[in-house]
C-alpha positions as CSV (number, residue, x, y, z in Angstrom):
1,M,17.2,19.6,-33.0
2,Q,18.4,18.4,-36.3
3,M,22.2,18.9,-35.3
4,R,21.6,16.9,-32.4
5,I,20.1,14.0,-34.4
6,N,23.2,14.3,-36.8
7,I,26.0,14.4,-34.0
8,A,24.2,11.2,-32.4
9,M,24.4,9.2,-35.9
10,I,27.9,10.2,-36.4
11,L,28.8,9.0,-32.9
12,Q,27.0,5.6,-33.5
13,R,28.8,5.2,-36.8
14,F,32.2,6.4,-36.1
15,K,34.9,6.5,-33.2
16,L,36.6,9.9,-33.2
17,T,40.0,10.3,-31.7
18,L,42.0,13.3,-31.3
19,L,45.6,13.5,-32.8
20,S,48.1,12.6,-30.4
21,D,50.5,15.5,-30.9
22,Y,47.8,18.3,-30.7
23,Q,48.1,21.3,-28.2
24,L,44.9,22.9,-27.4
25,Q,45.0,26.8,-28.0
26,P,41.7,28.0,-26.8
27,I,40.0,31.3,-28.4
28,F,38.3,33.2,-25.5
29,N,35.4,35.0,-27.3
30,F,31.7,34.9,-26.9
31,N,32.1,31.0,-27.2
32,T,35.3,29.3,-26.2
33,R,36.7,27.3,-29.1
34,P,39.9,25.8,-30.1
35,K,42.0,27.9,-32.4
36,N,42.3,26.3,-36.0
37,G,39.6,23.6,-35.3
38,L,40.2,20.3,-33.7
39,P,41.9,17.8,-35.7
40,M,40.5,14.2,-35.5
41,L,40.7,10.8,-36.9
42,T,37.7,8.9,-37.9
43,H,37.4,5.2,-37.8
44,A,34.2,3.4,-38.8
45,R,32.7,1.2,-36.0
């Protein structure tokens, strides 16, 4: 529950933008996730 509250607060305060040159390389495991994370820019709202 705390994680949901934290994500909601972050999304209210910041605009997240994916880097334009990022190429998605998924890792298929128990949970599918992007390889080497997900690089984003943050902008205050």
